[in-house]
C-alpha positions in Angstrom: -0.1 0.0 0.5 3.1 2.0 1.1 5.1 1.4 -2.0 2.1 1.6 -5.3 -0.1 4.3 -3.8 1.2 7.5 -4.4 -1.8 9.5 -2.8 -1.1 11.0 0.9 -3.2 8.5 4.0 -4.1 10.0 6.2 -4.6 9.2 9.5 -8.5 8.3 9.8 -7.8 6.5 6.9 -5.1 4.6 8.0 -6.5 4.4 11.8 -10.2 2.9 9.8 -9.0 0.8 7.8 -5.8 -0.6 10.7 -9.0 -1.5 12.1 -11.0 -3.0 10.1 -8.7 -5.7 9.0 -8.0 -6.1 12.1 -11.9 -7.1 13.5 -11.6 -9.2 9.7 -9.0 -11.3 10.4 -9.3 -12.1 13.9 -13.0 -12.9 13.8 -11.5 -15.4 10.3 -9.2 -16.6 12.9 -12.0 -17.3 15.9 -14.4 -18.4 13.2 -11.9 -21.0 12.6 -10.6 -21.6 15.3 -14.4 -22.8 16.2 -14.2 -26.0 13.7 -12.6 -28.5 16.1 -12.6 -30.7 12.2 -10.1 -31.0 10.3 -8.5 -28.8 7.2 -10.8 -30.5 3.5 -10.6 -29.8 0.9 -12.6 -26.9 0.5 -10.3 -25.4 3.5 -7.3 -26.1 0.6 -9.2 -24.0 -1.9 -10.1 -21.5 -0.1 -7.2 -20.6 0.6 -6.1 -21.5 -2.6 -8.2 -18.9 -5.0 -7.4 -16.2 -2.0 -4.0 -16.5 -2.6 -4.6 -17.0 -6.1 -6.9 -13.6 -6.0 -4.4 -11.4 -3.1 -1.2 -12.2 -6.7 -3.5 -11.4 -9.4 -4.2 -7.8 -7.9 -0.9 -7.3 -6.4 -0.1 -7.3 -10.1 -2.0 -5.9 -11.3 -0.9 -2.7 -8.9 2.1 -2.9 -9.5 2.0 -3.9 -13.7 0.1 0.4 -12.8 2.5 1.6 -10.9 5.5 0.9 -13.4 3.0 2.2 -16.5 3.0 5.5 -14.1 6.2 6.1 -13.5 7.1 6.6 -17.2 6.6 10.3 -18.3 5.8 9.7 -21.4 1.9 8.4 -19.4 1.5 11.0 -17.1 -1.6 12.2 -16.7 -2.9 9.4 -18.8 -5.9 6.5 -17.7 -4.3 3.2 -17.5 -6.2 0.4 -19.8 -4.3 -2.0 -19.2 
């Protein structure tokens, strides 16, 4: 976030996002810990989908970041 976002992030936004992420991951941990069943195929599929989605999102942000750094693209909209 600090690499790809080129705008200033205010304290309110930073705190709000941090709190929301904490709540989300805390609830994931609590709900996962309350199920005594072993990890199954659906769980593994969900983990893989999450990781692949995170990779796709990060790579898209990286490609846009690299494109925007070129001077000939200043003021243009990235559509790749």
